[in-house]
C-alpha positions as CSV (number, residue, x, y, z in Angstrom):
1,M,96.0,-47.4,-227.5
2,T,95.9,-50.9,-229.1
3,P,97.6,-50.8,-232.6
4,M,95.2,-51.6,-235.4
5,S,96.0,-54.7,-237.5
6,P,96.6,-53.8,-241.1
7,H,94.4,-56.7,-242.1
8,L,91.4,-55.0,-240.5
9,I,91.7,-52.3,-243.2
10,W,90.2,-54.9,-245.6
11,F,87.0,-54.9,-243.6
12,I,86.4,-51.2,-244.3
13,P,85.3,-51.9,-248.0
14,L,84.2,-55.5,-247.5
15,L,81.6,-54.9,-244.9
16,P,79.5,-52.7,-247.2
17,F,79.9,-55.4,-249.8
18,A,78.5,-57.8,-247.4
19,G,75.5,-55.6,-246.8
20,F,75.0,-55.4,-250.5
21,V,75.0,-59.2,-250.9
22,V,72.7,-59.9,-247.9
23,N,70.1,-57.1,-248.9
24,G,70.6,-57.8,-252.5
25,L,69.9,-61.6,-252.3
26,L,67.5,-61.8,-249.2
27,G,66.1,-58.3,-248.8
28,R,62.9,-59.0,-250.7
29,R,62.1,-61.6,-248.0
30,L,63.4,-59.6,-245.0
31,S,61.5,-56.9,-243.0
32,K,62.3,-53.3,-243.4
33,N,63.8,-53.2,-240.0
34,V,66.2,-56.0,-240.8
35,V,67.1,-54.4,-244.2
36,T,67.8,-51.1,-242.3
37,G,69.8,-52.8,-239.6
38,V,72.0,-54.7,-242.1
39,A,72.6,-51.5,-244.1
40,L,73.4,-49.3,-241.1
41,F,75.6,-51.9,-239.4
42,C,77.7,-52.5,-242.6
43,T,78.2,-48.7,-242.8
44,A,78.6,-47.9,-239.2
45,L,81.5,-50.4,-238.5
46,P,83.7,-49.1,-241.4
47,M,83.2,-45.7,-240.0
48,L,84.4,-46.9,-236.5
49,L,87.3,-48.7,-238.1
50,A,88.3,-45.5,-240.2
51,L,88.2,-43.5,-236.8
52,W,90.3,-46.2,-235.1
53,L,92.7,-46.0,-238.0
54,T,93.0,-42.3,-237.9
55,A,93.7,-42.5,-234.1
56,T,96.4,-45.1,-234.8
57,F,98.1,-42.9,-237.3
58,R,98.2,-40.1,-234.9
59,A,99.3,-42.1,-232.0
60,E,102.1,-43.9,-233.8
61,H,103.1,-40.9,-236.1
62,L,102.5,-43.1,-239.1
63,L,102.8,-41.4,-242.6
64,S,101.6,-44.5,-244.7
65,L,100.5,-48.0,-244.4
66,V,100.2,-50.7,-247.1
67,T,98.5,-54.0,-246.7
68,G,98.1,-57.0,-249.0
69,H,100.9,-58.1,-251.4
70,H,98.9,-60.6,-253.3
71,I,99.8,-60.9,-257.0
72,W,96.8,-59.9,-259.0
73,I,98.2,-59.8,-262.6
74,Q,101.7,-60.9,-263.7
75,I,102.6,-60.8,-267.4
76,S,106.1,-60.6,-268.8
77,G,107.6,-58.7,-265.9
78,F,104.6,-56.5,-265.4
79,Q,103.0,-57.0,-262.1
80,V,100.1,-55.6,-260.3
81,L,99.3,-56.4,-256.6
82,F,96.0,-56.5,-254.9
83,A,96.9,-54.1,-252.2
84,L,95.4,-51.3,-250.1
85,A,97.3,-48.3,-249.0
86,V,96.5,-45.6,-246.4
87,D,98.0,-42.1,-245.9
88,H,96.7,-38.9,-244.5
89,L,94.9,-38.2,-247.8
90,T,93.2,-41.5,-247.5
91,L,92.1,-40.8,-243.9
92,V,90.3,-37.6,-244.9
93,M,88.5,-39.4,-247.7
94,L,87.5,-42.3,-245.4
95,A,86.2,-39.7,-243.0
96,V,83.9,-38.2,-245.6
97,V,82.8,-41.4,-247.3
98,T,82.0,-43.3,-244.0
99,G,80.9,-40.4,-241.9
100,V,78.7,-38.6,-244.3
101,G,77.7,-41.9,-245.9
102,F,76.5,-43.3,-242.5
103,L,74.4,-40.1,-241.7
104,I,72.8,-40.3,-245.2
105,H,72.0,-44.0,-244.6
106,I,70.2,-43.0,-241.3
107,Y,68.3,-40.3,-243.2
108,S,67.3,-42.7,-246.0
109,A,65.7,-45.0,-243.5
110,G,63.1,-42.3,-242.9
111,Y,62.9,-40.7,-246.3
112,M,62.6,-43.9,-248.3
113,A,60.4,-45.7,-245.6
114,H,57.3,-45.8,-247.9
115,E,59.1,-46.4,-251.1
116,E,58.7,-49.5,-253.2
117,G,62.0,-51.4,-253.6
118,Y,63.3,-50.3,-250.2
119,W,65.6,-53.3,-249.9
120,R,67.0,-52.7,-253.4
121,F,67.7,-49.0,-252.6
122,F,69.8,-49.9,-249.5
123,A,71.6,-52.8,-251.4
124,Y,72.6,-50.2,-254.0
125,L,73.7,-47.8,-251.4
126,N,75.9,-50.4,-249.7
127,L,77.3,-51.3,-253.2
128,F,78.3,-47.8,-253.8
129,M,80.0,-47.5,-250.4
130,F,82.0,-50.7,-251.2
131,F,83.2,-49.3,-254.6
132,M,83.9,-45.8,-253.2
133,L,86.0,-47.1,-250.3
134,T,87.8,-49.4,-252.7
135,L,88.7,-46.3,-254.9
136,V,90.1,-44.3,-252.0
137,L,92.0,-47.2,-250.4
138,A,93.6,-48.6,-253.7
139,A,97.4,-48.8,-253.7
140,N,97.6,-48.7,-257.5
141,F,95.8,-47.2,-260.5
142,L,94.1,-50.5,-261.6
143,L,92.5,-51.0,-258.3
144,L,91.5,-47.4,-258.2
145,F,90.0,-47.8,-261.7
146,V,87.9,-50.7,-260.4
147,G,86.4,-48.5,-257.8
148,W,86.1,-45.8,-260.3
149,E,84.0,-47.9,-262.7
150,G,82.2,-49.4,-259.7
151,V,80.8,-46.1,-258.4
152,G,79.8,-45.3,-262.0
153,L,77.7,-48.5,-262.0
154,A,76.2,-47.8,-258.5
155,S,75.5,-44.3,-259.7
156,Y,73.6,-45.7,-262.8
157,L,71.6,-48.0,-260.6
158,L,70.7,-45.3,-258.1
159,I,69.9,-42.5,-260.5
160,G,67.6,-44.9,-262.3
161,F,66.0,-46.3,-259.1
162,Y,62.6,-45.2,-260.4
163,F,63.1,-47.2,-263.5
164,K,59.6,-47.1,-264.6
165,K,60.1,-43.3,-265.0
166,D,61.4,-42.5,-268.3
167,S,63.2,-39.4,-267.2
168,A,65.0,-41.3,-264.4
169,A,66.0,-44.2,-266.7
170,N,67.3,-41.8,-269.4
171,A,69.2,-39.8,-266.7
172,G,70.9,-43.0,-265.5
173,K,71.9,-43.9,-269.0
174,K,73.2,-40.4,-269.6
175,A,75.4,-40.5,-266.6
176,F,76.7,-43.9,-267.5
177,I,77.5,-43.0,-271.1
178,V,79.1,-39.5,-270.4
179,N,81.4,-41.1,-267.8
180,R,82.6,-43.7,-270.3
181,I,84.2,-40.9,-272.2
182,G,86.2,-39.7,-269.3
183,D,87.0,-43.4,-268.4
184,F,88.5,-43.9,-271.8
185,G,91.0,-41.1,-271.1
186,F,91.8,-42.8,-267.7
187,L,92.4,-46.1,-269.5
188,L,94.9,-44.5,-272.0
189,A,96.7,-42.9,-269.2
190,M,97.2,-46.2,-267.5
191,F,98.5,-47.7,-270.8
192,M,101.0,-44.9,-271.1
193,M,102.1,-45.5,-267.4
194,I,102.7,-49.1,-268.2
195,A,104.7,-48.2,-271.3
196,H,106.9,-45.6,-269.5
197,F,107.2,-46.8,-266.0
198,G,106.3,-50.5,-266.3
199,S,104.0,-50.3,-263.3
200,L,100.7,-49.0,-262.1
201,S,101.6,-48.9,-258.4
202,F,101.4,-45.4,-256.9
203,G,104.6,-45.9,-255.0
204,S,106.5,-47.1,-258.0
205,V,105.3,-44.5,-260.5
206,F,105.7,-41.6,-258.2
207,A,109.1,-42.8,-257.0
208,Q,110.4,-43.1,-260.6
209,V,109.2,-39.6,-261.4
210,A,110.8,-38.2,-258.2
211,M,114.2,-39.9,-259.1
212,H,114.4,-38.1,-262.4
213,P,114.1,-34.4,-262.0
214,Q,114.7,-34.0,-265.7
215,L,111.3,-35.4,-266.5
216,Q,109.3,-32.3,-267.4
217,G,106.2,-32.1,-269.7
218,G,106.4,-34.5,-272.6
219,F,104.7,-37.8,-272.0
220,L,104.0,-36.7,-268.4
221,T,101.8,-33.9,-269.8
222,A,100.0,-36.4,-272.0
223,I,99.3,-38.7,-269.0
224,C,98.1,-35.9,-266.9
225,L,95.8,-34.5,-269.6
226,L,94.2,-38.0,-270.1
227,L,93.8,-38.3,-266.3
228,V,92.1,-34.7,-266.3
229,L,89.7,-36.1,-269.1
230,G,88.7,-38.8,-266.7
231,A,88.4,-36.5,-263.8
232,T,86.1,-34.0,-265.8
233,G,83.7,-36.9,-266.3
234,K,83.6,-38.1,-262.8
235,S,83.7,-34.7,-261.2
236,A,81.2,-33.1,-263.6
237,Q,83.5,-30.4,-265.2
238,I,83.3,-28.8,-268.6
239,P,82.9,-30.5,-271.1
240,L,81.4,-33.6,-269.4
241,Y,79.3,-31.9,-266.6
242,I,76.1,-32.5,-268.4
243,W,75.1,-35.6,-266.6
244,L,75.0,-34.3,-263.0
245,P,72.0,-32.0,-263.2
246,D,69.9,-34.7,-264.8
247,A,71.0,-37.2,-262.1
248,M,68.7,-35.3,-259.7
249,E,66.0,-37.6,-261.1
250,G,67.3,-40.2,-258.5
251,P,66.0,-40.1,-254.9
252,T,67.3,-37.1,-252.8
253,P,69.5,-39.2,-250.6
254,V,71.3,-40.3,-253.6
255,S,72.0,-36.7,-254.6
256,A,73.5,-36.1,-251.3
257,L,75.6,-39.1,-251.0
258,I,76.8,-39.6,-254.6
259,H,76.4,-36.3,-256.4
260,A,77.5,-33.9,-253.6
261,A,79.7,-35.6,-251.0
262,T,81.5,-38.5,-252.4
263,M,81.5,-39.8,-256.0
264,V,81.8,-36.4,-257.7
265,T,84.9,-35.8,-255.7
266,A,86.7,-38.8,-257.0
267,G,88.3,-36.7,-259.8
268,I,89.6,-34.2,-257.3
269,Y,90.9,-37.0,-255.2
270,M,92.7,-38.6,-258.2
271,I,94.3,-35.3,-259.3
272,A,95.5,-34.7,-255.7
273,R,96.7,-38.2,-255.5
274,C,98.8,-37.7,-258.7
275,H,100.2,-34.4,-257.7
276,V,103.7,-35.7,-258.3
277,L,102.8,-36.1,-262.0
278,F,101.0,-32.9,-262.3
279,D,103.8,-30.8,-260.6
280,R,106.0,-31.7,-263.6
281,S,103.6,-30.3,-266.2
282,A,102.7,-26.6,-266.1
283,L,100.5,-27.1,-269.2
284,A,98.4,-29.7,-267.4
285,L,98.1,-27.7,-264.3
286,G,97.0,-24.6,-266.4
287,V,94.3,-26.8,-268.1
288,V,93.1,-28.0,-264.6
289,A,92.8,-24.3,-263.3
290,L,91.2,-23.1,-266.5
291,I,88.6,-25.9,-266.6
292,G,87.9,-25.3,-262.9
293,A,87.5,-21.5,-263.2
294,L,85.3,-21.7,-266.3
295,T,83.1,-24.6,-264.8
296,A,82.7,-22.6,-261.5
297,I,81.4,-19.4,-263.2
298,F,79.5,-21.2,-265.9
299,A,77.5,-23.4,-263.5
300,A,76.9,-20.6,-261.1
301,T,75.3,-18.5,-263.8
302,I,72.9,-21.3,-264.6
303,G,72.1,-21.9,-261.0
304,M,70.8,-18.4,-260.6
305,V,67.7,-19.1,-262.7
306,Q,66.8,-22.7,-261.9
307,T,63.5,-23.2,-260.2
308,D,63.8,-26.9,-259.2
309,I,65.3,-26.8,-255.7
310,K,67.5,-29.9,-256.3
311,R,68.7,-28.6,-259.6
312,V,69.9,-25.3,-258.1
313,L,71.9,-27.5,-255.7
314,A,73.1,-29.7,-258.5
315,Y,74.6,-26.7,-260.4
316,S,76.0,-25.4,-257.1
317,T,77.8,-28.7,-256.8
318,V,79.2,-28.4,-260.3
319,S,80.4,-24.9,-259.4
320,Q,82.0,-25.8,-256.2
321,L,83.8,-28.8,-257.8
322,G,85.1,-26.1,-260.2
323,Y,86.6,-24.4,-257.1
324,M,88.4,-27.6,-256.2
325,F,89.8,-28.0,-259.7
326,L,90.9,-24.4,-259.6
327,A,92.7,-25.1,-256.3
328,C,94.5,-28.2,-257.8
329,G,95.4,-26.1,-260.9
330,V,97.2,-23.5,-258.9
331,G,99.1,-26.2,-256.8
332,A,97.0,-25.8,-253.7
333,Y,96.1,-29.4,-253.4
334,S,95.6,-29.2,-249.7
335,A,93.2,-26.3,-250.1
336,A,91.3,-28.4,-252.8
337,I,90.9,-31.4,-250.2
338,F,90.0,-29.0,-247.5
339,H,87.1,-27.6,-249.6
340,L,86.2,-31.1,-250.5
341,L,85.8,-31.9,-246.7
342,T,83.7,-28.8,-246.0
343,H,81.8,-29.0,-249.1
344,A,80.8,-32.6,-248.1
345,F,79.3,-31.2,-244.9
346,F,77.3,-28.2,-246.1
347,K,76.2,-29.8,-249.5
348,A,75.0,-33.1,-248.0
349,L,73.2,-30.9,-245.5
350,L,71.6,-28.8,-248.2
351,F,70.5,-31.8,-250.3
352,L,69.0,-33.6,-247.3
353,A,67.3,-30.4,-246.1
354,A,65.8,-30.0,-249.6
355,G,64.7,-33.5,-249.3
356,S,62.9,-32.6,-246.0
357,V,61.2,-29.7,-247.8
358,I,60.1,-32.0,-250.7
359,H,58.9,-34.5,-248.0
360,A,56.9,-31.8,-246.3
361,L,55.3,-30.8,-249.6
362,S,54.5,-34.2,-250.8
363,G,57.0,-34.3,-253.5
364,E,57.0,-30.6,-254.7
365,Q,60.3,-29.4,-256.0
366,D,59.5,-26.2,-257.8
367,M,60.5,-23.3,-255.5
368,R,57.8,-21.2,-257.2
369,N,55.2,-23.4,-255.3
370,M,56.8,-23.1,-252.0
371,G,57.2,-20.0,-249.7
372,G,56.4,-19.2,-246.0
373,L,57.8,-22.5,-244.7
374,R,60.2,-21.4,-242.0
375,H,57.4,-21.6,-239.3
376,R,56.0,-24.8,-240.7
377,I,59.1,-26.8,-240.7
378,P,61.5,-24.9,-238.3
379,V,64.2,-27.6,-237.8
380,T,64.6,-28.0,-241.5
381,F,64.6,-24.1,-241.8
382,W,67.4,-23.7,-239.3
383,T,69.6,-26.5,-240.4
384,M,69.2,-25.4,-244.1
385,T,70.0,-21.8,-243.0
386,A,73.3,-23.1,-241.6
387,G,74.2,-24.7,-244.9
388,V,73.2,-21.7,-246.9
389,F,75.3,-19.4,-244.8
390,A,78.2,-21.8,-244.9
391,I,78.3,-22.3,-248.7
392,A,77.9,-18.5,-249.2
393,G,81.2,-18.1,-247.2
394,F,80.1,-16.1,-244.2
395,P,82.8,-15.6,-241.6
396,G,83.4,-18.3,-239.1
397,L,81.6,-21.0,-241.0
398,S,83.2,-23.9,-242.8
399,G,82.9,-22.6,-246.4
400,F,84.5,-19.4,-245.5
401,F,87.9,-20.9,-244.5
402,S,88.1,-23.4,-247.3
403,K,86.9,-21.1,-250.0
404,D,89.2,-18.1,-249.0
405,E,92.1,-20.3,-248.9
406,I,91.5,-21.3,-252.6
407,L,91.1,-17.6,-253.5
408,Y,94.3,-16.7,-251.6
409,H,96.4,-19.4,-253.5
410,A,94.9,-18.2,-256.8
411,F,95.7,-14.5,-256.1
412,T,99.3,-15.3,-255.1
413,M,99.9,-17.5,-258.1
414,P,102.9,-15.9,-260.1
415,G,101.9,-14.0,-263.3
416,P,98.6,-12.3,-264.4
417,M,96.9,-15.6,-264.8
418,G,96.6,-15.8,-260.9
419,K,94.9,-12.5,-260.6
420,L,92.3,-13.5,-263.4
421,L,91.6,-16.8,-261.7
422,W,91.0,-15.0,-258.4
423,A,88.6,-12.5,-260.1
424,V,86.6,-15.4,-261.6
425,G,86.6,-17.2,-258.2
426,L,85.4,-14.0,-256.5
427,L,82.6,-13.4,-258.9
428,T,81.6,-17.0,-258.5
429,A,81.5,-16.5,-254.8
430,F,79.1,-13.6,-255.3
431,L,76.9,-15.6,-257.6
432,T,76.9,-18.5,-255.2
433,A,75.7,-16.2,-252.4
434,F,73.0,-14.8,-254.6
435,Y,71.4,-18.0,-255.8
436,M,71.7,-19.7,-252.6
437,F,69.8,-16.9,-250.7
438,R,67.4,-16.8,-253.6
439,L,66.7,-20.4,-252.8
440,W,66.4,-19.6,-249.1
441,Y,64.0,-16.8,-249.7
442,L,61.8,-18.6,-252.2
443,T,61.5,-21.6,-250.0
444,F,61.1,-20.2,-246.6
445,F,60.0,-16.6,-246.8
446,G,57.2,-14.6,-248.5
447,A,53.6,-15.6,-249.1
448,Q,52.6,-19.3,-249.1
449,R,52.4,-20.4,-252.7
450,F,51.0,-23.9,-252.1
451,E,47.7,-25.3,-250.7
452,D,47.8,-27.3,-247.6
453,H,45.4,-30.0,-249.0
454,L,48.0,-30.7,-251.7
455,A,50.5,-31.6,-249.0
456,D,48.8,-34.7,-247.8
457,G,51.6,-36.4,-246.2
458,H,53.3,-38.4,-249.0
459,H,56.9,-39.3,-248.5
460,G,60.0,-38.9,-250.6
461,D,60.5,-38.5,-254.4
462,A,57.8,-41.2,-255.3
463,A,55.1,-38.7,-254.5
464,L,56.5,-36.5,-257.1
465,V,56.5,-39.4,-259.5
466,H,52.8,-39.9,-258.6
467,A,51.9,-36.2,-259.0
468,R,53.4,-35.8,-262.5
469,K,50.9,-36.9,-265.2
470,D,53.5,-37.1,-267.9
471,T,55.1,-40.2,-266.4
472,H,54.2,-43.9,-266.8
473,A,55.6,-44.6,-263.3
474,T,53.5,-46.7,-261.0
475,V,55.6,-46.1,-257.8
476,V,53.3,-44.4,-255.4
477,A,54.2,-43.4,-251.8
478,E,52.0,-44.5,-249.0
479,P,50.2,-41.6,-247.1
480,A,51.5,-40.7,-243.8
481,H,49.3,-40.1,-240.8
482,G,47.9,-36.7,-240.7
483,H,47.5,-34.0,-243.3
484,G,49.1,-30.8,-244.3
485,V,52.7,-29.5,-244.3
486,H,54.5,-31.4,-241.6
487,E,58.1,-31.5,-240.3
488,S,60.1,-34.7,-241.0
489,S,60.6,-37.4,-238.4
490,W,63.7,-37.3,-236.2
491,V,65.2,-40.2,-238.1
492,M,65.6,-37.5,-240.9
493,L,66.2,-34.6,-238.8
494,A,69.0,-35.9,-236.6
495,P,71.4,-36.2,-239.6
496,L,70.5,-32.6,-240.5
497,V,71.3,-31.4,-237.1
498,L,74.6,-33.2,-237.0
499,L,75.5,-32.0,-240.6
500,A,74.5,-28.5,-239.5
501,I,77.0,-28.5,-236.7
502,L,79.7,-29.7,-239.1
503,A,78.7,-27.1,-241.7
504,V,79.2,-24.5,-239.0
505,S,82.4,-25.8,-237.3
506,G,83.9,-28.2,-239.8
507,G,86.2,-25.5,-241.1
508,W,87.7,-24.6,-237.8
509,I,90.5,-27.2,-238.3
510,G,91.8,-25.2,-241.1
511,I,91.8,-21.6,-239.8
512,P,94.8,-20.0,-241.3
513,M,97.6,-18.3,-239.3
514,A,96.6,-14.9,-240.8
515,L,93.2,-15.2,-239.1
516,G,94.6,-16.4,-235.7
517,G,94.6,-20.1,-236.3
518,T,97.3,-22.8,-236.8
519,N,95.8,-24.5,-239.9
520,H,95.9,-28.0,-238.4
521,F,94.5,-29.4,-241.7
522,E,97.4,-28.0,-243.6
523,H,99.8,-29.6,-241.3
524,F,97.9,-32.8,-241.3
525,M,98.2,-33.0,-245.1
526,Y,101.7,-31.8,-245.4
527,P,103.2,-35.3,-245.5
528,V,101.2,-36.1,-248.5
529,F,101.9,-32.8,-250.4
530,S,105.3,-32.0,-249.0
531,T,106.8,-31.9,-252.5
532,S,104.4,-29.3,-253.6
533,V,105.7,-25.7,-253.5
534,V,102.4,-24.1,-252.2
535,P,101.9,-26.1,-248.9
536,H,105.6,-25.6,-248.1
537,R,105.3,-21.9,-248.7
538,M,102.1,-21.8,-246.5
539,L,103.6,-23.5,-243.5
540,Q,106.4,-21.0,-243.5
541,A,104.5,-18.1,-244.8
542,P,106.1,-14.7,-243.8
543,A,104.0,-12.5,-241.5
544,V,103.9,-9.8,-244.2
545,S,101.5,-12.0,-246.2
546,Y,98.9,-12.0,-243.5
547,T,97.8,-8.5,-244.4
548,L,97.1,-9.6,-248.0
549,E,95.3,-12.7,-246.8
550,R,93.1,-10.7,-244.5
551,T,92.4,-8.2,-247.1
552,L,91.3,-10.9,-249.7
553,A,89.2,-12.5,-247.0
554,A,87.3,-9.2,-246.4
555,I,86.8,-8.8,-250.1
556,S,85.2,-12.3,-250.4
557,V,83.0,-11.6,-247.3
558,L,81.8,-8.4,-249.0
559,A,81.0,-10.4,-252.1
560,A,78.9,-12.8,-250.0
561,V,77.1,-9.9,-248.3
562,L,76.4,-8.3,-251.5
563,G,74.9,-11.6,-252.9
564,L,72.7,-11.7,-249.8
565,L,71.5,-8.1,-250.2
566,L,70.8,-8.5,-253.8
567,A,68.7,-11.7,-253.1
568,D,66.9,-9.9,-250.4
569,Y,66.2,-6.9,-252.6
570,F,64.7,-9.0,-255.5
571,Y,63.0,-11.9,-253.6
572,R,61.8,-10.1,-250.5
573,R,61.5,-6.3,-250.7
574,R,61.1,-5.6,-254.4
575,P,59.9,-8.7,-256.5
576,D,58.4,-6.2,-258.9
577,A,62.0,-4.9,-259.7
578,L,63.0,-8.5,-260.5
579,A,60.1,-8.9,-263.0
580,K,61.3,-5.7,-264.7
581,L,64.9,-6.8,-264.7
582,V,63.9,-10.1,-266.3
583,H,61.9,-8.3,-269.0
584,N,64.8,-5.9,-269.8
585,T,67.4,-8.8,-270.0
586,R,65.0,-11.3,-271.7
587,G,67.7,-12.6,-274.0
588,L,70.2,-13.2,-271.3
589,H,67.5,-14.8,-269.1
590,V,66.3,-17.2,-271.8
591,T,69.8,-18.2,-272.4
592,L,70.4,-19.0,-268.8
593,V,67.1,-20.8,-268.4
594,N,68.0,-23.0,-271.4
595,K,71.5,-23.6,-269.9
596,Y,73.2,-22.1,-272.8
597,W,71.6,-24.8,-274.9
598,V,74.7,-27.1,-274.3
599,D,72.6,-30.2,-274.3
600,E,71.0,-29.2,-277.6
601,I,74.4,-28.3,-279.1
602,Y,75.8,-31.7,-278.1
603,A,72.7,-33.4,-279.5
604,K,73.1,-31.7,-282.9
605,L,76.9,-31.9,-283.2
606,I,77.7,-35.1,-281.5
607,I,74.7,-37.3,-280.8
608,M,72.8,-37.1,-284.0
609,P,75.9,-37.6,-286.2
610,L,76.8,-40.6,-284.1
611,M,73.3,-41.9,-284.5
612,M,73.4,-41.2,-288.2
613,L,76.8,-43.1,-288.4
614,G,75.5,-46.0,-286.5
615,R,72.3,-46.2,-288.5
616,Y,73.6,-45.7,-292.1
617,A,77.4,-46.7,-291.9
618,L,77.2,-49.4,-289.3
619,F,73.7,-50.8,-289.5
620,Y,72.9,-50.4,-293.2
621,G,76.5,-50.5,-294.4
622,I,78.1,-53.1,-292.2
623,D,75.4,-55.0,-290.4
624,L,72.9,-55.4,-293.3
625,A,75.2,-55.1,-296.4
626,V,78.4,-56.9,-295.3
627,I,77.3,-59.2,-292.5
628,G,73.8,-59.7,-293.6
629,G,74.9,-59.9,-297.3
630,G,77.7,-62.4,-296.6
631,T,75.3,-64.4,-294.5
632,A,72.7,-64.5,-297.3
633,L,75.4,-65.4,-299.9
634,S,76.6,-68.2,-297.8
635,A,73.0,-69.4,-297.3
636,A,72.5,-69.3,-301.1
637,G,75.7,-71.3,-301.7
638,V,74.5,-73.9,-299.2
639,R,71.1,-74.0,-300.8
640,G,72.7,-74.3,-304.3
641,T,75.0,-77.1,-303.2
642,G,72.2,-78.8,-301.4
643,G,70.0,-78.7,-304.6
644,L,72.7,-80.2,-306.6
645,L,73.3,-83.0,-304.1
646,R,69.6,-83.5,-303.9
647,R,69.5,-84.2,-307.6
648,I,72.3,-86.7,-307.4
649,Q,70.5,-88.5,-304.5
650,S,67.2,-88.6,-306.4
651,G,66.5,-92.4,-305.7
652,N,65.9,-92.9,-309.5
653,I,67.9,-96.0,-310.7
654,R,68.2,-94.7,-314.3
655,S,69.6,-91.5,-312.9
656,Y,72.1,-93.3,-310.9
657,A,73.1,-95.3,-314.1
658,G,73.6,-92.1,-316.0
659,W,75.9,-90.5,-313.2
660,L,77.8,-93.8,-313.1
661,A,78.4,-93.7,-316.9
662,A,79.3,-90.0,-316.7
663,G,81.9,-90.7,-314.0
664,A,83.4,-93.7,-315.8
665,A,83.7,-91.6,-319.0
666,I,85.5,-88.8,-317.0
667,I,87.9,-91.3,-315.5
668,L,88.6,-92.9,-318.9
669,A,89.3,-89.5,-320.5
670,V,91.8,-88.6,-317.7
671,T,93.5,-92.0,-318.0
672,I,93.9,-91.6,-321.8
673,F,94.6,-88.0,-322.3
674,G,96.1,-87.1,-318.9
675,R,99.7,-88.1,-319.7
676,A,99.6,-86.2,-323.0
677,I,98.3,-83.0,-321.3
678,L,101.0,-83.3,-318.7
679,H,103.7,-83.7,-321.3
680,I,102.5,-80.6,-323.1
681,F,102.9,-78.5,-319.9
């Protein structure tokens, strides 16, 4: 095949930026078809370039490629280049961002067709694609940070797309502010790298660490922990996870693209990219594993009782990201990226299918007002079924292979900590199966809990904005032709079908040897993570470990089946038993419904004190007293001086004569007595 010119790599991020510029500047004047065409073209071509790049790597057996050596910053020997780099990890991320991103763009053309600000939505989507592709292609920490901040900006714009709706505007601000906390840690980590390595280039920093085996812990631990703080913000982990559930206020395609498949995985990508640093700090890896395990189980318990279909999926995302953190923490970076890949398939599918359900019910998101939809929207039902079974980890589906690889690595981690992490991961798998089948039963099975005349054909999330009387929003969807519950158009269904196929088969590239596969994904990622112990051990795993791996896989399948059976018992066969259980565990149920009151605790312990500090110490103490008082004092001095000068310049001749006589007297006194005074001193 024809080799790909390295310069073409620049077009991968620049094309979406061009789409943003065109639709952002001219979209208001363009037709919807033109806006859609620009957005799709500027997303499809980067996807094709990414595929071509992957094929070139495989054909020429390339391990890495760097393009662009333009000096960006140069100060006193410190230099940062404006450069892009590609390796096997980058190729996986490009496949996720461009592939899933393109499908979501197609879906959005149908889902957002009747929304006000259609051109603005696609401009924001293309802007996000530009920053996300910049993030994964960056050859140094500074350019990565530009993409890191950029996806935060795009997320703020997309979450707050319905800016006339207070809850959406507040959710956008919450996401932006919470992520600034993590970004502060990222900045400090970069400053420490400059101080210790004199560089922000991946190649330079990692090479210096590799050249000095004696570097263990110490400042490397500090750098890693600061990077972890940044990752907890972007990837919604404890303690900075609180923004992601509220981000569901944005349009459903936004939830699928940014908050399931791409942006929230940036923290996982960054930790995997920096594995050379993390491998030198057992403490940092332990913190990553602990955060991941706690987040996984914590979010899963909250997801069990949520009634908003998108919020169930939001807490599921937080939990699955915890799985990826857990994998990184036990050194299984390849397993983390593998789960990142499969999660992008089935979670994007689940969000888009949820959007199709919302579309069918004119904006209804409460699962208590659904039911009996499997025959009314059959394509949505079967595609979402594929996603539910995949995330639950049923054998043969994508989630089964990636999740079980993480659990196996946790179990085989030396020491008792590994067994504990495995137990938490297994319990999380059981809870995941339970709340996902709960969603499945409440949405598609049982009695119909809505009235057809309410489902009058409104499209998208704007219908929900219109339906809620507690909002000041004026965004209203146009009615579609026809009435009643209706299946989505094929513009929306085609991406669902393709994602369903990937949710089923996407994990087949990583079938482990213990289950009869060759784990192509592990081999593909080996050049990136070859310095890590776990991937090396897996590639040369002794046959005796296969029995253990198969046993652990069987246990995880049993956990998924138990989750299905429990959901079936409570939500199909014996709903009365569920009501009794809720009554008997009222305290626990209230705690879960209120999400452990974490937002309220943060409000009392952090937000209110900061507001008090800002109001009384900064506003009253500094702004009014110091700055305002100083300004008032200066003004009084100017007024006093002006008043004195005004008296001097009175225009009265007798006054002028008096001032002249006084001045003459002063000069005469100085002349006569000045020398005597100087002699005395």
